[in-house]
Backbone as a ProteinNet text record, in pm:
[ID]
protein_1_A
[PRIMARY]
METSLFIAKIIGPCCIIVSIGIMLHRKFFQKIMEDYFKNSALVFFGGIFALIIGFVIVLTHNVWTNSWPVIITIYGWCGILKGIWLIVFPNSVLKFTQLYAKNTTFLLIQAIIIIVFGLILTHLGYFAYS
[TERTIARY]
4231.8	4242.8	4134.9	4036	3977.5	4075.4	4162.3	4243.6	4336.6	4390.8	4507.6	4440.2	4325.5	4269.9	4240.5	4215.1	4154.2	4286.3	4393.1	4539.2	4589.5	4564.9	4600.1	4536	4404.1	4286.8	4347	4395.6	4446.1	4622.9	4713.2	4846.6	4853.5	4795.1	4795.2	4772.5	4654.6	4643.1	4723.2	4772.3	4862.9	5004.4	5053.4	5195.7	5160.5	5064.7	5052.6	5022.5	4939.4	4947.7	5081.4	5146.2	5288.1	5349.3	5396.9	5480.7	5435.7	5313	5304.7	5316.7	5272.7	5343.7	5508.4	5595.5	5719.2	5746	5704	5747.4	5727.3	5599.7	5573.1	5640.3	5661.8	5721.6	5874.6	5984.7	6072.2	6162	6177.4	6232.6	6170	6066.5	5974.2	5992.7	5949.3	5986.8	6114	6199.3	6391.5	6395.7	6276.7	6304	6253.4	6133.5	6030.3	6175.1	6252.3	6340.5	6432	6500.6	6580.9	6548.4	6416	6379.6	6322.1	6250.1	6217	6364	6438.3	6561.4	6625	6594.6	6693.3	6599.6	6482.7	6359.2	6362.1	6453.1	6520.6	6339	6263	6125.7	6034.1	6035.5	5966.4	6027.5	6167.6	6281.9	6163.5	6173.7	6142	5975.9	5898.1	5729.8	5708.3	5823	5802.2	5828.7	5963.7	5960.6	5880.4	5785.3	5721.9	5558.1	5560.9	5414.9	5464.9	5598	5644.8	5616.9	5630.8	5676.3	5521.5	5430.5	5274	5238.4	5241.7	5125.1	5252.2	5382.8	5386.8	5341.8	5389.2	5300.1	5184.8	5081.1	4938.8	4918.1	5015.9	5019.7	5050.5	5175.5	5191.6	5127	5056.8	4951.7	4827	4787.6	4700.5	4679.2	4815.8	4852.5	4997.8	5004.2	5155.7	5131.6	5132.7	5099.7	5196.2	5307.9	5403.5	5390.2	5294.8	5255.5	5377.9	5376.5	5418.7	5318.4	5201.7	5133.2	5166.4	5064.9	5084	5079.4	5004.8	4982	5129.3	5186.3	5319.4	5423.3	5371	5391.5	5340.5	5235.9	5192.9	5233.4	5296.6	5328.2	5500.4	5533.1	5655.6	5669.4	5556.9	5556.8	5539.9	5487	5466.7	5604.6	5672.4	5786.1	5924.5	5891.9	5979.7	5917.6	5784.8	5764.5	5834.4	5796.5	5884.7	6044.8	6095.6	6230	6298.9	6213.8	6222.5	6209.1	6102.1	6071.2	6160.7	6224.7	6352.4	6471.4	6486.3	6603	6600.9	6464.5	6441.1	6459.7	6418.7	6437.2	6584.5	6610.7	6749.7	6888.2	6863.1	6997.6	6967.6	6894.8	6902.8	6972.3	7097.4	7214.9	7247.7	7242.9	7265.2	7172.9	7066.6	6943	6964.6	7015.5	7046.8	7171.3	7260.8	7383.7	7350.4	7253.9	7216.9	7129.5	7060.5	6965.4	7007.3	7152.9	7204.6	7255.6	7328.3	7342	7240.5	7146.4	7013	6941.9	6950.1	6918.2	7009.3	7117.8	7212.1	7176.6	7108.8	7102.4	6949.3	6905.2	6749.2	6732.7	6782.7	6765.6	6725.9	6778	6740.2	6579.9	6581.6	6406.7	6333.9	6347.1	6259.5	6282.2	6371.3	6425	6321.3	6296.7	6224.2	6069.3	6039.3	5917.5	5845.6	5932.1	5895.1	5860.6	5959.7	5958	5804.9	5771.3	5642.8	5535.5	5529.3	5405.8	5400.3	5507.5	5477.5	5401.9	5465.7	5419.8	5237.4	5241.3	5085.7	5029.7	5076.1	4976.1	4945.4	5034.4	5001	4912.1	4969.4	4871.7	4719.5	4697.4	4557.3	4478.2	4554.6	4484.5	4437.1	4552.5	4517.6	4373.8	4433	4311.4	4160.6	4152.1	4013.6	3996.3	4085.6	4042.6	4031	4167.7	4190.8	4105.5	4047	3940.4	3790.8	3773.8	3622.8	3496.8
11020.4	10894.2	10805.3	10870.2	10774	10765.2	10825.5	10821.5	10732.4	10724.8	10630.9	10487.5	10480.3	10366.7	10310.5	10338.3	10326.3	10281.2	10351.6	10294.4	10211.4	10171.6	10067.7	9911.5	9962.2	9860	9817.1	9908.2	9847.9	9793.3	9893	9814.9	9703.5	9684.8	9561.9	9432.9	9405.5	9303.2	9242.4	9373.3	9386.6	9304.9	9350.4	9329.5	9157.2	9114.9	8988.4	8894.6	8930.1	8853.4	8849.7	8933.9	8958	8851.5	8865.2	8801.7	8620.6	8631	8484.3	8386.1	8484.1	8460.6	8452.5	8535.2	8483.3	8375.4	8400.7	8265.9	8129.4	8116.2	7990	7931.7	8072.9	8055.1	8131.5	8142.2	8220	8202.8	8076.3	8082.6	8113.9	8124.6	8235.8	8356.9	8411.3	8532.2	8617.7	8515.1	8537.4	8556.9	8478.2	8490.5	8622.2	8655.7	8767	8887.5	8888	8995.2	8999.8	8902.2	8919.6	8960.6	8910.1	8928	9117.1	9138.9	9289.7	9343.1	9353.4	9441	9432.5	9332.8	9316.9	9437.3	9466.7	9540.5	9632.8	9729.6	9912.8	9971.9	9936.1	10011.9	9974.2	9799.1	9797.6	9856.8	9900.8	9954.7	10094.4	10160.9	10285	10324.2	10232	10235.4	10207.9	10101	10086.8	10186.3	10282.6	10388.4	10491	10521.1	10624.1	10549.9	10424.2	10375.6	10411.4	10362.8	10391.6	10523.6	10620.1	10760.7	10816.7	10769.1	10830.5	10772.4	10631.1	10569.6	10641.3	10665.1	10761	10875.6	10951.9	11131.5	11117.3	11008.2	10991.1	10974.5	10922	10867.3	10995.9	11063.9	11166.3	11277	11321.7	11444.8	11407.3	11281.1	11242.6	11201.1	11208.8	11122.7	11153.2	11328.7	11365.3	11389	11256.7	11275.2	11234.2	11319.7	11277.1	11321.7	11227.8	11185.2	11062	11080.3	10947.9	10831.5	10823.3	10700.8	10633.8	10547.9	10458.9	10497.6	10595.7	10636.1	10697.2	10717.7	10760.3	10633.8	10548.3	10423.7	10430.1	10463.7	10522.4	10631.9	10752.2	10832.7	10796.6	10721	10686.4	10575.6	10515.4	10433.1	10483	10589.8	10664.9	10738.4	10820.7	10890.6	10751.3	10609.7	10533.1	10468.2	10518.1	10510.3	10590.9	10711.7	10847.9	10811.2	10760	10756.1	10635.8	10531	10413.3	10475.5	10529.5	10613.1	10670.4	10775.6	10849.9	10746.5	10660.5	10565.1	10494.5	10430.8	10351.6	10433.3	10552.6	10643.6	10715.9	10781.6	10871.3	10783.8	10668.8	10571.3	10428.7	10389.9	10263	10174.7	10189.6	10106.1	10060.6	10171.9	10140.2	10003	10007.1	9945.5	9774.7	9778.8	9674.1	9601.5	9672.2	9600.2	9576.6	9624.6	9599	9487.3	9460.2	9351.9	9231.4	9203.1	9126.2	9045.6	9164.2	9087.5	9028.8	9082.6	9040	8935.9	8913.3	8773.4	8629.9	8711	8565.9	8502.1	8576.4	8556.6	8539.5	8383.7	8376	8406	8383.2	8433.7	8558.8	8634.7	8820	8813.6	8734.9	8735.8	8706	8569.4	8532.1	8642.4	8722.6	8801.6	8910.7	8967.6	9079	9031.2	8885.2	8853.4	8845.1	8777.5	8813.2	8961.8	9042	9233.8	9245.5	9226.3	9265.5	9183.4	9076.5	8974	9074.5	9075.8	9174.1	9290	9365.5	9479.4	9478.5	9392.3	9347	9298.6	9257.2	9222.4	9332.6	9397.5	9548.3	9631.3	9669.9	9763.6	9691.9	9557.9	9514.4	9470.8	9468.2	9465	9563.8	9707.8	9855.5	9923.8	9833.3	9908.4	9839.3	9685.3	9606	9584.7	9561	9543.4	9632	9694.9	9779.3	9913.1	9969.5	10109.7	10073.3	9911.8	9898	9924.3
6652.2	6673.2	6577.5	6515.7	6419.8	6266.1	6239.1	6141.8	6205.9	6300.7	6354.4	6337.1	6367.7	6429.3	6278.7	6150.4	6029.9	5930.3	5952.2	5927.1	5934.2	6091	6165.1	6126.9	6073.2	6017.7	5916.4	5828.1	5710.2	5720.8	5742.6	5777.7	5828.2	5939.6	6018.1	5986.2	5904.2	5862.3	5740.7	5633.5	5520.9	5576.7	5688.8	5732.4	5785.6	5833.7	5876.8	5810.3	5652	5537.6	5511.1	5448.3	5366.7	5444	5592.2	5678.5	5694.2	5666.4	5666.9	5534.7	5403.8	5294.3	5280.7	5347.7	5340.6	5447.6	5560.4	5629.6	5567.9	5497.3	5447.1	5325.4	5273.8	5096.9	5092	5197	5162.2	5049.2	5039	4900.7	4750.2	4744.9	4626.6	4673	4790	4812.3	4743	4801.4	4772.3	4630.8	4560	4405.8	4366.2	4436.1	4424.9	4383.4	4528.1	4508.9	4425.8	4401.5	4326.9	4151	4135.7	3982.7	4016.8	4135.3	4120.6	4092.2	4175	4183.1	4009.1	3962.3	3860.8	3716.8	3750.6	3672.3	3715.2	3628.4	3653.5	3678.5	3572.5	3572	3678.8	3732.1	3880.5	3998.6	3998.5	4120.8	4113.3	3987.1	3981.1	4010	3958.7	4025.2	4153.9	4206	4350.6	4465	4358.7	4485.3	4436	4352	4332.6	4413.8	4437.4	4494.6	4632.8	4700.8	4819.5	4869.4	4797.5	4785.5	4840.6	4710	4748.7	4885.6	4880	5012.1	5126.8	5129.9	5270.7	5275	5165.3	5155.5	5196.4	5126	5211.6	5361.6	5377.8	5552.9	5629	5575.5	5655.7	5644.8	5534.8	5470.2	5592.8	5592.9	5684.2	5830.2	5870.9	5991.4	6046.5	6036.3	6087.4	6241.6	6326.5	6472.9	6515.4	6621.9	6671.1	6811.4	6887.9	7054.2	7123.7	7263.3	7296.9	7321.2	7239.2	7227	7064.6	7105.1	6974.4	6849.3	6805.1	6697.2	6620.3	6695.8	6655.3	6552.8	6561.4	6490.1	6342.6	6302.1	6180.5	6120.7	6225.8	6114.6	6102.6	6163.7	6121.4	6053.4	6009.2	5886.4	5767.9	5815.7	5665.1	5660.5	5718	5682.6	5632.8	5679.7	5661.4	5472.1	5485.3	5324.2	5231.5	5267.8	5180.9	5226	5289.4	5252.3	5210	5180.3	5109.1	4926.8	4910.6	4799.2	4730.3	4827.5	4741.9	4726	4816.3	4810.6	4679.7	4663.1	4553.5	4397.2	4415.1	4328	4275	4382.4	4368.6	4385.2	4439.8	4464.3	4431.9	4295.2	4265.7	4248.6	4235.2	4240.5	4379.7	4478.3	4604.2	4634.2	4591.2	4617.6	4550.7	4455.4	4416.8	4475.9	4500.6	4605.3	4711.9	4804.8	4917.8	4913	4776.6	4780	4724.8	4669.8	4669.1	4774.2	4854.7	5027.4	5108	5090	5149.7	5105.2	4958.5	4920.9	4949.9	4969.8	4957	5132.8	5208.6	5329.2	5364.8	5348.1	5400.1	5529.4	5649.1	5751.4	5766.9	5701.1	5709.1	5663.6	5540.2	5505	5636.9	5713.7	5774.3	5902.2	5947.7	6055.3	6007.3	5922.9	5844.6	5879.7	5834	5814	6016.8	6106.6	6207.6	6254.2	6267.5	6274.4	6221.3	6077.5	6009.7	6081.6	6135.3	6206.4	6325.3	6417.3	6500.8	6492.3	6411.1	6392	6345.4	6253.3	6207.1	6303.4	6400.1	6523	6599.5	6658.8	6704.1	6667.8	6520.7	6468.2	6456.6	6421.9	6433	6508.9	6678.9	6753.6	6822.9	6781.7	6809.2	6713.9	6608.7	6538.3	6539.3	6575.1	6543.7	6720.7	6842.7	6963	7064.3	7076.2	7148.9	7176.6	7068.8	7105.1	7065.3	7070.3	7027.9	7076.6
[MASK]
++++++++++++++++++++++++++++++++++++++++++++++++++++++++++++++++++++++++++++++++++++++++++++++++++++++++++++++++++++++++++++++++++

C-alpha cells in the first residue's frame, strides 16, 4: 500500500497540473502536439520515456486487486503500451495525431478525463489513507 500511495502522490498532482494547463491553453497544447509529432526524434524519445516510466511502475507496482491500487498498475501498463506504439508504429501515431489535432473537443475531453483521474489519485494518495 505504501508504494501505491507514493505513486498516487506523484501521478495525481501531475495529471491535475497538466489538465489545467490543457484546459486553459488548448490552442497552445494543440500546437505542441502538432510540433511534437512532426519531430521523429521527439516521438522516439517520448516512446522511450513512456516505456521506461511504464516499466518502473509495473516492476515496482504490478498489483492486480479489486481495489484502487490496480489503477496505478493499469497506468503503468498503458505507459508500456504507449512506448511500444510510439517506437514500433511511429507512422500510425502521426496519422492518429493529425485526426486528433483537427478537433479541439478531443483535447478538452482528454483534459477532463485526466483531471478526474488526477483528482482521484491525489485524494487517495494524500487524504484517504492519512
